[in-house]
N, C-alpha and C positions, 0 to 999 in steps of 0.2 A: 168750603167743604161740601161735596155732593150730598144730597139728602139721603141716598141709599147708604153711603158710608157712615154718615152721622147716625142713622138708625141702627146700623150694625155695631158701631162703637158703643152706643147707648145700651143695646141688648147685651153686648159682651160685658160691659160694666156692671149691669144688673146681675148677670150670671156670676161675675167675679165676687160680688158681695156674698155669694153663697160659700165662698172659701175664705172670707176675711176673718182674721182673729181666731183661727183654729189653733190647736196646740202645736201643730207642725208648720203653720204658715201664717204670715201676715204680709200685707203689701200696702204700698202707697202709689198714688199716681204722680209721675214725675214730668209728664208732658201732656198737655191738653187739659181742658176744664171738665171735670165730671159733670155729666155722664159720658162726655166725649173724650175719654182717656185714650191717648195715643202711645203712652209708654207707662209701664208698671215696674216698680222696683220691689222684688219679692225677698223676704227673709224667710228662709226655709230651715226648719229645725228637724232635720232627718239625718240619722247616722248613715254615712256613705263612705266611700273610699277615695283617697287621693294618692298621687304618686309624688314622692319627694326624692331628692338625690343627695347622696353624700359623695365624698371623694372616691369611695370604693365601689358603691353600688346604688341601685334604686331601691326604695322602700315603699311598699304599699301600706298606708296607715289609715286610720279612721278619722273622719272629721264630723262634727256634730251640727254645723251650721254653714249655710251657703247664702250668698247674696247674688241674686239673678236679676238681670234687666231684660224685659220683654218689650221690644219695639214693634209697633204696628206701622208699617210703611205707609206712605201716601197712597200706594196702590193696593193696600189691604182692603178687603179680604182676598183679592186676586192672588197676591203673593203671601206666602206664609210669614208669620211673625219671625223676627230675628231674636234669638234667645242666647244670651251671653252670661256666663258665670263670671262674676267680678272678683271673687276671692282667689288667691293664689296659695298653694297650687289648686287648680280646678279639680273637679271630680275626675276620677280615673275610671272611665266607663266606655264600652264599645260604641255607644251612641253619642258620645261627647268628644269633639276634637280636642287635641292636647292643649290648645290655646283657650279652651273653655266655651266654644260655641256648640250649641245643641243641634244634633242632626236627628230629626224624628225618623223612626223606622217606617212610618206610614206616610204615604204621599199626601201632600196638602191639597185640599179641594176647598174652593171658596165657601162651600156650605158647612165646612167643619167649624165647630164652635170653639171659641177661645178657651172656655172652661174645660172642654174635653182635651184640648191640646195641652193645657197646663197639668191636668190630671195624669196624662200619659207621661209628660216630662217628669213629674214628681215620682211616678212609678219607676222610671229609670233610675232615679237617685236611690231607691230602696233595693235596686237590683232585682226587681220583680222579674222572674224568668220569662213571663209572657211579654215583657216590654224590651227584651234584649235582642238586638240584631247583630249576629256574628258573621253572617254570610257576606255582607257588604258593610263592614264597620267604618265608623269615622275615625276610630283609634285602634289600629292593628295590635299594638302592644297590650292594650286593655282587653281586646277580644281574645288574644292568646292566653293572657293571664286568667280570664274568666273560664275559658274552655278547660284549662289545666286544673282550676280550683272548683269547678261547679259541683263536683261530688262531695264537697265539704259542706254538709247541710248547715253547720253552725255559722257559715259565712253569708248565706243567702236565704231569704232576703236580709240585707244589712240592717234593716230596721222594720219590724213587723207592724208599722203604724197603719191604722185604718184611715184611709183618705175620706173623711166624712165632710158633710156640708152643713151650713147653718140651717136651722129650721126657719120656715116662712115668717114667724113672728120676730125672730132675730133680724131677718133681712129688712122687715118694715121699720124696725127700730133704727137700724143703720141708715136707711133711706131718709127717715125723718130727721135724724141727727145731721145728715149731710145737708138737708134743706135748711135747717136752722143755721148751720155754719155758713152756707152759701149766702144767706140773707143778711149777714152782718155787714155793716159798712164801717170802714176805717176812715175817719176824718182827720185831717191835719189840724 
């Protein structure tokens, strides 16, 4: 792994610790050895909307939890992370394809931080109006539904959660716990 990429992965991991174990989010590393995490599995506890189908019609309903995988490609940070919702049905949103892949409304640049990317993505799940792209949507049905319903103030945001971060002392505690766990040896 190139040193620049390792430095970037480590910086992103330290930043992600600021979002760990929040009321609305927890995550684990599923690929790579911390702090060089190459894939994260997020459990998001934010009320959002999903589209399900019956024999007669489509129904937009609320969901309270999502599982999302963020993969950092070998060419990351040159290429944007790949973000995929694993639960079905996935979120029904203009910035999410119907198969569950996230399409950020802002163009990726290698200097963008992973934590800012994740916060923007979380903002879409709450239907934060500043995070919704309807001019060039990933999901045209969701964009049409949102345009039709956007005057219903009780629907948006879907969850008024405040996306807060851990305090510096909480981050140090998590880093030291990680060092303790990493130092354990398992012997046969």
